[in-house]
Phi, psi and omega in degrees: 000317180298321180296319178297320180296318178296318179297319178298316180296321179294317179295317180296318180294321180295317180296318181294325183295328183263002179279114181218158171287157179217108181279129174235122184252136180295314177200154183253350184229146175220124177259116184270006178076230181239133177231158176282138179309131182104342180285155174258138178244126178238143176209145180247123174265134180248147179208164177216166180260107180269005180270191181240020173225159178298135177265124180256131181247137181213175173053052175286123182215147182248150180284350185204143177294347179282352183240111179271143181230135181223125178263143175285331179200156175251358176231120186241114179291160177306128180087348184281157181250139176236163180224145174238115179260125178249139177229118181256125177263115189274001181303127179088354179258155174208152178080199181290134178226151173217126180238144185232144174229134183235142166226160179253152179224169175262016169286116184300339180268348180221069182295328177218138181232133181242130179253144185238133168247128178217158179169197183233135178253123180266117180276143177252351173236105190255147173246129181228103356280176184271343181212161177239120176225105181281350180073217180269125183233159178275156181297132179089356180292140178284129181249111182216139178208158179230144178234132174270129176254111190254130180260105178256010178275182180261004182242162174279132184249132178254132179253151172267157178304146183297144172246146184242139182258355184219148178293147177095352182248135173230153182213146181215136177267145175292321172198162189253359178239126181239113178283164181304131178086356181252182181214161174235161183244132177254119179258128183237130173234157183207157172213153180282127174300151182307127177083358181261141178248000179224137179241125181205132178183189181231147164258122185246130179231118176277147183228170174260016184265113186302327182290334179213078185290344179216129174263131178235117181250113176289137179231130183207156176194157175231144181276133180292148177292135181272000000 
């Protein structure tokens, strides 16, 4: 009788030792193709617990504040299904993008799982070029650059006069209204403030265009060693 009792305890202990949660994910990546700048992209990732213990999810984090993540549950019973909904706000982005969201689990084989959203954002208000970097310049050199702001949308876009975030930078627009298919020119000039060897700031232009309500142009240069 004692031997049977010992055998039962051994079997029970063995079964408990191997009881673990097991995360199974349908897919880890989603390509949303191409969207117009300003659009929101949403996708739901599904997963389930194929183990025989409760699956605990923690430490949900996104690679960017532009991507919201929502879990249906953080505790998944054996056999249960969970969902992770991601929403990417494309405002201010252009070109190829990839956003990631990660959560941690107590599945020993999947301690951390990362989901990917990727695709292309098509801008309708373009800057050519997008930034001004004069690099290393000599003292007294004239710093001047021009940027074309191109309207590829179907509406007329109104710009506000440029604002500057750093001393030594000035900016002027050729005009503040850009009809569909046309462009305006932003002229930027700069000089190093007295005693400064580095020039860095932004030219900021607010717009009435919902997809890009604010244009930010980085401007930088460094003074060569004398």
